[in-house]
N, C-alpha and C positions, 0 to 999 in steps of 0.2 A: 504493500500498499504505500503508504506514504514513504514509506519504508524506509524503511530503513530509514527510512526517515532519518532519522537522526543520523543515520552516519554512514557512508559508503566506506567499507575497509579500506582504511587508510594507513598503509604500512609504511615505515621509512627506515631505514637501513645504513646506518655507522661503520665505519670501519675502523676499526683498531690497526693496532702494529700488526698483530699476528692474525686476527682473524675477522671473519664479518658477523654478526648478529644482529636479531632484530633489536632494534633501539626503541622502536614505539609503534604501537599498532594502535589509532586512534578511531574510537567508535567506531563504525564503520557502517558498512553494511553489515556491519558485526554489531549491533548493538542488541540487545533483546529484552523482551519485555512480555514475561508469560504472566498470567492473570490467575489468581488464585482465588477460591471461595473464601469469602468472610467468614472469620470463625464465629459462631453463635456463643452467647454465654453458656454457662454450665448447665444453668437450667433448661437452656433449649437444645442439648445436645442432641436427645434423641431426635426430636423433629428436624435436626438439621441435618442427619445422618439420613433419614429418610427421604430429603429434599434433592430434587437433581441436581448434578454434581454440573456447574457450567463450563466447567474445565476437564469435563472429563475428554472431550474432541483431540487433547495433549496426547493421551494415551497412546501405545507406550513410549513416549520418546520423552516425555517428561512428567515426574512425579513429584508434586510440590510436600514438602514435610511440615509437618504441624510448626515447627520453630518458624519456618517462611510465612506460613500463614498469620501466626501471633504478629510477625514483624509488619505485613502487611496492614493489618487490623489497628496498629498504630500509626499506619499511613507514609510508613518507608517504604522506599522501592526495596524490591529483591534483586538481586543478580547473582547468576550461578555460571560457570564453564562446562559445559557437558563433555561426556567422555566422545571421541572423533577419532575415526581412522585415517592412516595416512598422513597425508598434509591437509587435511582438514580441520577446520577449527569451529567449535559451535557453540554461543552463549545465549543465555535466555534472562529476561529481566524482568519483574512486573510492578505495575504501581495501580493504586486506586485514583479514578478520575470519576470528575463530576462533570460529565457531559452526554451528548446524545448522539445517535450514528450521524445525523446530518452535519454535525460540527466538526468530527473528523473526517469526513468524506467531504466538506468544504474544504479544508485544509490540504487534504492530502491532493486534491485538484489544483491547489494554489499550491505546488511544489517547490516551485522557486523561492515561494515565504516560509512554507514548513520545515526547509531542511536549511533554511538560513543558519550561519555559524560563523564564529571565527575562522574556523576550519575550511568553509566552502569558499574557494578565489572566485568562482564563475559558475553560472548554474541557470538553465533555460529547457521550457518544454520544446519539443519539437512540434511542427506545424502536420497536419493531415491533409496533403501528401509533405514528407519531409523536403525540407528547403535547404539550399548552402547557407540562405541567410540567417538561418535560424542559429548558426555558430558563428555570428558575428563577433560575438563577445568571446570567443574562445583565443586564447594568445599561448604559445608556448614559450618554455622557459630556454635560455641558452643551452644548458644540460641535453635536453630533449632536443632541441635545434641539430645538436654538434653529434648525437647519438644516430638521428635520423640520417645526417647526411652520409654516414660512413658506414650506416647497417648493410651487414651482409647476412644469407641464411645462416642459421647455426651460430652466429656472433653478432646480437643487436640487442642494445641498451633498452627497446623498445619491445612491446609485443605487436609485432605485424606479421602480415605472411608474406612469401617471397615477393609475390607481384606487386605487393605495396611498397616493401622496401625499394624494389627496383624504380618504382613510379617517382618516389621520393628523393632517390638520388638524383634520378635526372632531372627534378624540378631544380634541384638545388645545383646542378653542375650549369645547367642552361641559363640560369639567372644572373651568373658571374658576382658581382659586388653585392647586388640587391640579393642575394640567396637566402637570407631568411625572411623577409617578408612573403618571399617566393614559398618558399618551403611551408611556411604558417598555412598561406592559401590551400598548397597541394594537401596537406594535412587534411583541412578543415572537408575539402573534396572527397580523402581517403574516408573519414568517418562517416561523411554523407552516403558514400558506397555503401559501407556495411549496413548503415539503417536499414537504406532503400530494400537491401538483400534480405535482411533480417525481418522486415515489414513484410514480404511477399513468401519468403521460403523459410523463414525461423532460423535456428542455428544451424541447420544444416547445410544451409547457402552460402554459408561464410566460410573461406578459405581456412586450411589450418594454420596455427600459429608456428612460425618458424623463427622464433628469437635466440632457441638452443639447439642443440645436436639434431635431438629427436622431436620433430613436430608433433603437434597435437590438435585434434578437432575438439571445437569448444562446445558442440552439441553432446560429446561422449562424455566431457567433464561435468557440464551441467546434469546429465542422466542420473552421473553418479550419486551427486547430491540427493537429487530428487528420491533415488532406491533408498538413501539413508535416514529419510524423513517419513517415517512409517505411518506418524497419523495424520499427514497428509494423502498419500496414495491410498491407504486404506481407508480411512473415515470421509474423506472428500476428495474422493477419485476423480469425480468431473472436473474439479477445478485444476486438479493435480494433471489430467490431460490437457486442458488447455494451457495450462506452462509448457508441458513437453512436445504438444504437437503446434503449437503456434506457428502460422496462421491456419492451419489445414483444420484444426479445433478451435474453435471461436465463439463459444455461445453468446446469443444474443444480452443473456442476463450478465457477462462478465463486460465490464467498463475497462478498459485500457487506453493507455497511451505512454508515449518514449520521452525520455529527457535526457540532457548530458550534464554531467559537472566535472570541475575540476576542484579536485580537494589536496590539501595539502599541510602538516606542521612542521616537518623539518625533512631533510632528503629530497628525494623526486616527489613532484606534485604527480596524483593519478588524475588523467582524464578517463572518464566512463561513460557509458549509456547504460541506460536502465529500462528495462521493461515494466511499467508497473499493471498489475491486473488487479479489478476490486470487483468484488462479488456480496449481494447482502441476503442474510437469510431471515425468517420468520417462525423458526422451531427452537426449540431449547436447547435441542442436541448441540446445534451448532453457534458460532458467533454471530452476533447482529451485523457484524460488518468483518469482512477478510481481506487484505489487500497483500499481495505479493510483489517483491520487488525483486526481479529476476537479472542478473547481471548478463548483458550483452557481451561485452567487454571491457576492460580495462587495458592501460597501457604499461601498469605495472604491477608486480606483488600478486595480484589477484587472478588465478585463471579460471574460478568460477564462483558464483554465490548466488544465494536464495534466501531472502527476507521475508519474514511472513508477520503481518501484524493483525492482530485481530482487538475487537472491542466485544466483551461479552457482560452479559448481565447474570448476575445471583438471584438466587430465590428471595431475597430479601430487597432487590431493587438494587444495589450497589452494583455499578460498572467498573471494569479494570481493562486497562490497557496492556494489551499482551504482545511481545513481539518477540519471534526467535530467528535467529540467523545461522546459516550453515556456511561456510566459506573455505574454498582449496587456496592455498596460501604457499606459491612456490618457495618461499625462502624457510618452509618448515620440512625440508628435504636436505640431504647432505650430512656432513658428519658433525655439524653445530646445529642441527634440526629439534633437538631434543633441548638445547639451550635455549634457541628462539621460540619454541613453545612455550615455556616457562615464563619466560620474560612477557610474552606476548598475552597470556591467558591471564597472568597478574595483573596487565594494563587493563585489559576488557573488564575485568571486574571490577576494578576499582574507579572505572570512567563512566561503565554503566548506568550507575545509581546515580551520577551526576546529572548524565544527559537525561535520563527520564525525569528527574526534576524539573529541570529546565522545559522538558515537552509538556510536561503536565502545566505548568505555568502557562505557556503559550496558549496550550489548548482551552484552557477553562477561563482566560483572559477574554475570549469573545472569537467572531469570525474574522477570518483574513480581511484586510482592509483592502 
């Protein structure tokens, strides 16, 4: 939905004298907010046990502890990193909110306002159909420009296909002294081409990323994330199908749009495109609102991402903002992958609570102006 709203996985890598380790993973696409049932007083415990569990749809992926429920009852956010295989990292967080479904939807549709923070350097929604003018505010740092000018398949500092690398190298070479603005415009056209291909053929229509020795297909990386998100594929299968097979599976009840953003804290800023899908439900077994943020591509660090945000209502009328994110991050591989994971997960847990507090304040403060 808004998704990830609070954040897109922004990773920065720091180089020390002897090793490269992840120095900072800021919120991301990775934030997470899972909502749990509001604990009742002891006198009503039996009635509460009999009431429908508004968060049962998260099982078996997430089980909320009693201690976490008590924390939420005090009005505090909850954040936790979940076990994840390979190079994946998964985090959830939760907070109680005083909003209705329309308020959340208004903010999600106003994505540039919703995601606004000190980490987001530029952001915009794509038109329908997408146009290169939608990317007018996208500027590249000198580090990315230098990397693109020298990119070769198997050795590139930006996540590009082999054909895109060739196109960008040629654009820089043909422009002479004016190569930086020419390369920036050529990159905007590359992004537009990816978005147009995704809009008509999904991830399968995008060329393999060839920044390293072994190219990889974006559709395969996203399929792996989806497979590991059991509560979505088992309990909300039509919505999962719409994400996996977009645009072949495009239910009328699912609203969607694409947006791009440039985010960073330190190290390399990440330019990314996200597909946002929105669904509303009217039965107690499912969220009132469910929003998915599917990563279409990112220029650094993140090879695939899936963020899920939900607004759920408990039996007593309390509402919670729920978000869970699963992303595949390339710095979690290699000799120092374990060290990078430890640092990243610690950072995610500590910063997710802060982000949720800020998001709650924004949502409860009124509709986007």
